[in-house]
KOLVEX-270180 format. One record per atom (N, C-alpha, C): residue number from 0; residue in three letters; atom name; x, y, z. Coordinates in pm, 1 decimal, decimal comma. Layout:
REM residues N
<NUM "Ala" "CA" <X Y Z>>
...
This chain:
REM residues 101
<0 "Met" "N" <1644,1 2619,4 -860,2>>
<0 "Met" "CA" <1611,5 2527,1 -752,9>>
<0 "Met" "C" <1649,6 2385,4 -794,7>>
<1 "Ile" "N" <1716,0 2313,8 -707,4>>
<1 "Ile" "CA" <1756,8 2177,1 -733,8>>
<1 "Ile" "C" <1644,7 2082,6 -690,2>>
<2 "Glu" "N" <1605,9 1992,4 -780,7>>
<2 "Glu" "CA" <1503,3 1894,7 -747,3>>
<2 "Glu" "C" <1567,7 1770,8 -686,6>>
<3 "Thr" "N" <1493,9 1703,8 -601,3>>
<3 "Thr" "CA" <1542,6 1583,6 -534,7>>
<3 "Thr" "C" <1471,5 1462,0 -591,0>>
<4 "Leu" "N" <1548,4 1358,1 -616,7>>
<4 "Leu" "CA" <1493,7 1231,4 -663,5>>
<4 "Leu" "C" <1514,1 1128,5 -553,0>>
<5 "Tyr" "N" <1406,5 1062,8 -511,7>>
<5 "Tyr" "CA" <1413,9 957,2 -412,4>>
<5 "Tyr" "C" <1393,7 823,6 -482,2>>
<6 "Leu" "N" <1484,8 731,6 -462,4>>
<6 "Leu" "CA" <1469,0 595,2 -512,0>>
<6 "Leu" "C" <1430,4 509,7 -392,1>>
<7 "Val" "N" <1313,3 452,0 -398,0>>
<7 "Val" "CA" <1257,4 379,4 -283,4>>
<7 "Val" "C" <1235,8 233,7 -321,5>>
<8 "Asp" "N" <1293,3 142,7 -243,3>>
<8 "Asp" "CA" <1269,2 -0,2 -261,7>>
<8 "Asp" "C" <1152,2 -37,6 -170,8>>
<9 "Gly" "N" <1032,4 -26,4 -225,7>>
<9 "Gly" "CA" <911,2 -45,7 -147,2>>
<9 "Gly" "C" <899,9 -182,1 -82,5>>
<10 "His" "N" <935,9 -287,5 -155,4>>
<10 "His" "CA" <926,0 -421,8 -98,1>>
<10 "His" "C" <1021,1 -438,0 19,6>>
<11 "Ala" "N" <1142,5 -385,8 6,7>>
<11 "Ala" "CA" <1239,9 -397,1 115,6>>
<11 "Ala" "C" <1193,0 -320,0 239,1>>
<12 "Ile" "N" <1139,1 -201,1 218,0>>
<12 "Ile" "CA" <1091,0 -121,1 331,0>>
<12 "Ile" "C" <973,2 -189,6 398,8>>
<13 "Ala" "N" <877,4 -237,6 320,3>>
<13 "Ala" "CA" <760,1 -304,3 378,1>>
<13 "Ala" "C" <801,3 -430,7 453,8>>
<14 "Tyr" "N" <893,0 -508,3 398,3>>
<14 "Tyr" "CA" <940,7 -631,5 461,9>>
<14 "Tyr" "C" <1007,6 -598,9 595,6>>
<15 "Arg" "N" <1096,6 -501,0 591,4>>
<15 "Arg" "CA" <1169,1 -463,3 712,7>>
<15 "Arg" "C" <1073,0 -408,9 818,3>>
<16 "Ala" "N" <980,9 -324,7 776,3>>
<16 "Ala" "CA" <885,3 -266,2 870,2>>
<16 "Ala" "C" <796,8 -373,4 933,0>>
<17 "Tyr" "N" <750,6 -468,1 850,6>>
<17 "Tyr" "CA" <663,4 -573,8 902,9>>
<17 "Tyr" "C" <731,8 -647,8 1017,6>>
<18 "Phe" "N" <854,8 -692,0 995,4>>
<18 "Phe" "CA" <922,5 -771,2 1097,1>>
<18 "Phe" "C" <971,1 -685,5 1213,5>>
<19 "Ala" "N" <1000,1 -559,4 1189,6>>
<19 "Ala" "CA" <1038,1 -470,9 1299,3>>
<19 "Ala" "C" <919,2 -444,1 1391,8>>
<20 "Leu" "N" <803,3 -426,5 1334,6>>
<20 "Leu" "CA" <684,9 -394,1 1414,4>>
<20 "Leu" "C" <620,7 -515,6 1480,4>>
<21 "Thr" "N" <644,5 -634,6 1426,5>>
<21 "Thr" "CA" <579,3 -754,1 1481,8>>
<21 "Thr" "C" <674,3 -845,0 1558,6>>
<22 "Ala" "N" <800,4 -810,1 1566,9>>
<22 "Ala" "CA" <900,5 -897,0 1630,4>>
<22 "Ala" "C" <865,0 -927,0 1776,0>>
<23 "Gly" "N" <846,5 -1055,3 1804,8>>
<23 "Gly" "CA" <822,6 -1099,7 1941,4>>
<23 "Gly" "C" <693,9 -1049,0 2004,0>>
<24 "Gln" "N" <601,3 -1000,7 1924,2>>
<24 "Gln" "CA" <476,8 -945,8 1978,1>>
<24 "Gln" "C" <357,1 -1023,4 1925,5>>
<25 "Asp" "N" <245,4 -995,1 1985,7>>
<25 "Asp" "CA" <118,3 -1046,6 1935,0>>
<25 "Asp" "C" <86,6 -968,9 1808,3>>
<26 "Thr" "N" <81,5 -1035,8 1693,8>>
<26 "Thr" "CA" <62,7 -967,3 1565,6>>
<26 "Thr" "C" <-81,1 -924,6 1539,7>>
<27 "Ser" "N" <-173,8 -959,7 1627,9>>
<27 "Ser" "CA" <-313,6 -921,4 1604,6>>
<27 "Ser" "C" <-331,0 -769,9 1604,7>>
<28 "Arg" "N" <-239,8 -698,7 1669,2>>
<28 "Arg" "CA" <-244,1 -552,3 1668,5>>
<28 "Arg" "C" <-230,1 -498,0 1526,7>>
<29 "Trp" "N" <-160,9 -572,7 1442,3>>
<29 "Trp" "CA" <-130,4 -529,2 1306,0>>
<29 "Trp" "C" <-215,9 -601,5 1203,0>>
<30 "Met" "N" <-338,7 -631,1 1239,6>>
<30 "Met" "CA" <-432,6 -697,1 1148,3>>
<30 "Met" "C" <-562,2 -617,2 1139,5>>
<31 "Thr" "N" <-622,0 -618,6 1021,4>>
<31 "Thr" "CA" <-755,4 -561,0 1006,9>>
<31 "Thr" "C" <-855,1 -659,7 1065,7>>
<32 "Pro" "N" <-979,9 -619,4 1087,2>>
<32 "Pro" "CA" <-1080,7 -714,3 1136,3>>
<32 "Pro" "C" <-1098,3 -834,8 1043,8>>
<33 "Glu" "N" <-1064,6 -817,4 914,5>>
<33 "Glu" "CA" <-1075,8 -927,4 818,6>>
<33 "Glu" "C" <-952,1 -1017,2 818,4>>
<34 "Gly" "N" <-849,0 -982,0 897,8>>
<34 "Gly" "CA" <-728,2 -1063,5 906,2>>
<34 "Gly" "C" <-616,7 -1021,9 811,6>>
<35 "Glu" "N" <-630,9 -909,4 746,2>>
<35 "Glu" "CA" <-528,8 -861,5 653,1>>
<35 "Glu" "C" <-414,6 -795,3 731,8>>
<36 "Pro" "N" <-288,2 -838,9 712,9>>
<36 "Pro" "CA" <-176,9 -779,8 786,8>>
<36 "Pro" "C" <-149,9 -636,1 740,4>>
<37 "Thr" "N" <-120,0 -547,9 834,8>>
<37 "Thr" "CA" <-101,3 -407,0 801,7>>
<37 "Thr" "C" <33,3 -349,2 846,0>>
<38 "Ala" "N" <114,4 -424,8 916,9>>
<38 "Ala" "CA" <238,9 -370,9 970,7>>
<38 "Ala" "C" <333,0 -322,1 860,0>>
<39 "Gly" "N" <348,3 -398,7 754,5>>
<39 "Gly" "CA" <436,4 -357,9 644,9>>
<39 "Gly" "C" <386,4 -233,1 576,0>>
<40 "Thr" "N" <256,5 -226,4 553,7>>
<40 "Thr" "CA" <196,3 -109,3 490,8>>
<40 "Thr" "C" <214,0 13,7 578,1>>
<41 "Phe" "N" <191,6 -2,2 708,0>>
<41 "Phe" "CA" <206,7 108,6 801,2>>
<41 "Phe" "C" <350,7 161,0 799,8>>
<42 "Gly" "N" <447,2 70,6 808,0>>
<42 "Gly" "CA" <587,9 112,1 807,9>>
<42 "Gly" "C" <627,9 180,1 679,5>>
<43 "Phe" "N" <585,8 123,8 567,3>>
<43 "Phe" "CA" <615,7 182,3 436,4>>
<43 "Phe" "C" <556,2 322,7 425,4>>
<44 "Ala" "N" <429,4 337,0 461,1>>
<44 "Ala" "CA" <363,3 467,4 452,7>>
<44 "Ala" "C" <427,3 568,4 547,2>>
<45 "Ser" "N" <468,1 525,0 665,1>>
<45 "Ser" "CA" <532,5 615,0 760,9>>
<45 "Ser" "C" <661,8 673,8 704,9>>
<46 "Ile" "N" <739,0 589,0 639,9>>
<46 "Ile" "CA" <865,1 635,7 582,8>>
<46 "Ile" "C" <839,3 732,3 467,4>>
<47 "Leu" "N" <745,3 699,2 379,8>>
<47 "Leu" "CA" <713,8 790,8 269,9>>
<47 "Leu" "C" <660,3 924,0 321,1>>
<48 "Leu" "N" <578,5 918,7 423,6>>
<48 "Leu" "CA" <524,3 1042,9 479,8>>
<48 "Leu" "C" <635,3 1131,8 534,1>>
<49 "Arg" "N" <733,2 1071,2 599,4>>
<49 "Arg" "CA" <845,5 1149,9 649,8>>
<49 "Arg" "C" <926,1 1210,3 536,7>>
<50 "Leu" "N" <939,8 1136,9 428,3>>
<50 "Leu" "CA" <1016,9 1188,4 313,8>>
<50 "Leu" "C" <944,3 1298,2 237,2>>
<51 "Leu" "N" <819,5 1274,4 206,1>>
<51 "Leu" "CA" <751,1 1359,9 109,6>>
<51 "Leu" "C" <633,5 1441,0 164,2>>
<52 "Gly" "N" <571,5 1397,4 268,9>>
<52 "Gly" "CA" <453,1 1465,9 319,7>>
<52 "Gly" "C" <325,8 1407,2 260,3>>
<53 "Arg" "N" <218,0 1422,6 332,7>>
<53 "Arg" "CA" <90,0 1359,9 301,0>>
<53 "Arg" "C" <31,8 1401,9 165,8>>
<54 "Gln" "N" <39,2 1527,6 131,4>>
<54 "Gln" "CA" <-22,6 1576,2 7,9>>
<54 "Gln" "C" <43,0 1517,6 -117,1>>
<55 "Lys" "N" <168,4 1476,3 -107,7>>
<55 "Lys" "CA" <236,1 1415,1 -222,4>>
<55 "Lys" "C" <225,3 1262,5 -221,2>>
<56 "Val" "N" <229,6 1203,9 -101,6>>
<56 "Val" "CA" <235,8 1057,8 -90,3>>
<56 "Val" "C" <102,9 990,1 -121,9>>
<57 "Tyr" "N" <-6,2 1035,8 -65,7>>
<57 "Tyr" "CA" <-133,8 967,4 -82,5>>
<57 "Tyr" "C" <-175,6 955,4 -228,7>>
<58 "Pro" "N" <-165,4 1062,0 -308,0>>
<58 "Pro" "CA" <-200,2 1046,0 -449,5>>
<58 "Pro" "C" <-109,1 946,1 -522,2>>
<59 "Leu" "N" <17,9 938,8 -483,4>>
<59 "Leu" "CA" <109,2 842,1 -545,1>>
<59 "Leu" "C" <67,3 699,0 -514,5>>
<60 "Ile" "N" <32,9 674,0 -389,1>>
<60 "Ile" "CA" <-9,7 539,6 -349,8>>
<60 "Ile" "C" <-138,1 501,6 -422,7>>
<61 "Ala" "N" <-234,1 592,1 -422,2>>
<61 "Ala" "CA" <-362,1 563,7 -488,4>>
<61 "Ala" "C" <-342,0 538,9 -636,7>>
<62 "Asp" "N" <-254,2 616,4 -700,3>>
<62 "Asp" "CA" <-227,1 599,1 -842,4>>
<62 "Asp" "C" <-171,9 459,1 -870,0>>
<63 "Gly" "N" <-83,3 410,8 -783,9>>
<63 "Gly" "CA" <-29,7 275,9 -799,3>>
<63 "Gly" "C" <-136,8 170,2 -786,1>>
<64 "Glu" "N" <-228,2 190,0 -692,8>>
<64 "Glu" "CA" <-337,7 94,7 -674,7>>
<64 "Glu" "C" <-428,4 92,6 -797,4>>
<65 "Tyr" "N" <-461,4 210,5 -850,3>>
<65 "Tyr" "CA" <-549,4 217,6 -967,0>>
<65 "Tyr" "C" <-482,7 159,1 -1091,3>>
<66 "Lys" "N" <-351,3 174,6 -1101,4>>
<66 "Lys" "CA" <-280,0 113,2 -1214,2>>
<66 "Lys" "C" <-287,6 -39,1 -1203,7>>
<67 "Ala" "N" <-282,5 -90,7 -1082,0>>
<67 "Ala" "CA" <-294,5 -235,5 -1062,7>>
<67 "Ala" "C" <-432,9 -284,7 -1103,7>>
<68 "Val" "N" <-536,0 -203,5 -1077,5>>
<68 "Val" "CA" <-671,8 -240,4 -1119,7>>
<68 "Val" "C" <-674,0 -260,0 -1271,1>>
<69 "Lys" "N" <-615,1 -167,0 -1343,6>>
<69 "Lys" "CA" <-610,2 -177,1 -1489,8>>
<69 "Lys" "C" <-526,7 -297,3 -1533,9>>
<70 "Lys" "N" <-418,8 -322,8 -1461,3>>
<70 "Lys" "CA" <-331,1 -434,8 -1494,3>>
<70 "Lys" "C" <-405,4 -568,1 -1485,1>>
<71 "Tyr" "N" <-487,3 -584,5 -1383,5>>
<71 "Tyr" "CA" <-559,2 -710,1 -1362,7>>
<71 "Tyr" "C" <-685,4 -721,2 -1447,2>>
<72 "Gln" "N" <-734,6 -610,8 -1499,9>>
<72 "Gln" "CA" <-862,3 -610,4 -1570,7>>
<72 "Gln" "C" <-866,7 -711,8 -1685,0>>
<73 "His" "N" <-762,4 -719,0 -1766,0>>
<73 "His" "CA" <-765,1 -808,9 -1881,8>>
<73 "His" "C" <-754,8 -956,3 -1842,4>>
<74 "Val" "N" <-709,0 -983,8 -1721,2>>
<74 "Val" "CA" <-691,3 -1121,7 -1675,4>>
<74 "Val" "C" <-820,3 -1178,2 -1615,3>>
<75 "Val" "N" <-908,2 -1090,5 -1567,6>>
<75 "Val" "CA" <-1028,8 -1134,0 -1497,3>>
<75 "Val" "C" <-1117,5 -1224,5 -1582,1>>
<76 "Gly" "N" <-1128,3 -1194,8 -1710,9>>
<76 "Gly" "CA" <-1211,6 -1278,0 -1797,2>>
<76 "Gly" "C" <-1164,8 -1422,3 -1802,6>>
<77 "Glu" "N" <-1034,1 -1441,3 -1802,8>>
<77 "Glu" "CA" <-977,5 -1576,0 -1812,4>>
<77 "Glu" "C" <-965,6 -1644,7 -1676,3>>
<78 "Phe" "N" <-937,8 -1564,5 -1572,7>>
<78 "Phe" "CA" <-919,3 -1618,6 -1437,7>>
<78 "Phe" "C" <-1008,8 -1541,8 -1339,9>>
<79 "Pro" "N" <-1131,9 -1585,5 -1319,7>>
<79 "Pro" "CA" <-1226,2 -1512,1 -1233,4>>
<79 "Pro" "C" <-1176,0 -1489,9 -1090,8>>
<80 "Gln" "N" <-1088,5 -1576,9 -1042,5>>
<80 "Gln" "CA" <-1038,7 -1560,6 -905,2>>
<80 "Gln" "C" <-956,8 -1432,9 -888,4>>
<81 "Val" "N" <-910,5 -1373,8 -996,8>>
<81 "Val" "CA" <-833,5 -1249,4 -990,4>>
<81 "Val" "C" <-924,9 -1130,1 -961,7>>
<82 "Thr" "N" <-1054,5 -1148,1 -977,1>>
<82 "Thr" "CA" <-1150,0 -1040,5 -951,3>>
<82 "Thr" "C" <-1131,9 -983,0 -811,5>>
<83 "Ser" "N" <-1111,3 -1068,8 -712,2>>
<83 "Ser" "CA" <-1095,8 -1019,6 -574,8>>
<83 "Ser" "C" <-969,1 -937,0 -559,4>>
<84 "Val" "N" <-862,4 -975,8 -628,2>>
<84 "Val" "CA" <-737,8 -898,0 -623,6>>
<84 "Val" "C" <-761,1 -760,2 -684,6>>
<85 "Arg" "N" <-825,1 -757,2 -799,9>>
<85 "Arg" "CA" <-854,7 -630,9 -867,4>>
<85 "Arg" "C" <-942,2 -542,1 -778,9>>
<86 "Asp" "N" <-1043,9 -600,9 -717,4>>
<86 "Asp" "CA" <-1133,7 -524,7 -631,5>>
<86 "Asp" "C" <-1062,2 -471,7 -506,9>>
<87 "Asp" "N" <-969,1 -550,7 -452,1>>
<87 "Asp" "CA" <-890,6 -504,9 -337,5>>
<87 "Asp" "C" <-806,2 -383,9 -374,5>>
<88 "Glu" "N" <-743,9 -387,8 -492,1>>
<88 "Glu" "CA" <-661,9 -275,0 -535,8>>
<88 "Glu" "C" <-746,3 -149,1 -549,1>>
<89 "Gln" "N" <-866,3 -162,1 -604,6>>
<89 "Gln" "CA" <-957,7 -47,9 -617,6>>
<89 "Gln" "C" <-994,1 6,7 -479,4>>
<90 "Arg" "N" <-1026,4 -83,4 -388,8>>
<90 "Arg" "CA" <-1064,7 -43,6 -252,8>>
<90 "Arg" "C" <-949,0 26,2 -181,7>>
<91 "His" "N" <-827,3 -26,4 -197,8>>
<91 "His" "CA" <-710,0 35,6 -134,6>>
<91 "His" "C" <-689,0 177,8 -186,4>>
<92 "Gly" "N" <-699,3 195,3 -318,0>>
<92 "Gly" "CA" <-683,2 328,7 -376,0>>
<92 "Gly" "C" <-788,1 425,1 -325,1>>
<93 "Asp" "N" <-912,7 381,2 -319,5>>
<93 "Asp" "CA" <-1020,8 465,7 -269,2>>
<93 "Asp" "C" <-998,9 503,5 -122,8>>
<94 "Thr" "N" <-953,2 407,6 -42,7>>
<94 "Thr" "CA" <-929,6 432,0 99,5>>
<94 "Thr" "C" <-819,9 536,1 119,2>>
<95 "Val" "N" <-710,4 523,8 45,0>>
<95 "Val" "CA" <-599,5 618,1 60,0>>
<95 "Val" "C" <-641,8 758,4 19,4>>
<96 "Leu" "N" <-711,6 773,2 -91,4>>
<96 "Leu" "CA" <-756,0 906,3 -133,3>>
<96 "Leu" "C" <-854,9 967,3 -34,7>>
<97 "Ala" "N" <-936,1 884,7 29,0>>
<97 "Ala" "CA" <-1032,4 934,9 126,1>>
<97 "Ala" "C" <-961,7 996,6 247,3>>
<98 "Leu" "N" <-838,4 955,4 273,5>>
<98 "Leu" "CA" <-762,0 1011,1 385,8>>
<98 "Leu" "C" <-725,8 1156,7 364,2>>
<99 "Leu" "N" <-729,6 1204,0 241,0>>
<99 "Leu" "CA" <-696,8 1343,1 212,1>>
<99 "Leu" "C" <-812,8 1437,7 240,3>>
<100 "Asp" "N" <-931,9 1383,8 249,2>>
<100 "Asp" "CA" <-1050,0 1468,9 272,7>>
<100 "Asp" "C" <-1056,4 1521,0 414,2>>
């Protein structure tokens, strides 16, 4: 069996999706109640889902979020303002994994 390797430029996909979904429209549709923009994330996730399927994609996304939590952990002591970034990454990972239940 031949395995397939996908090389994905996540920033480019998210950027393109954000502007494709919000072009000339009211962008409030693509915001969380807290004001966090979601159009780029939605577009990026949609493309990954089409490529790989939900059972493979969600754990990959969550793993990336949890790695970011570890990445920011050592910086929090020196820069307390990074705590919110670290906590957001943890929350994002938890949210994505909860979608599999």
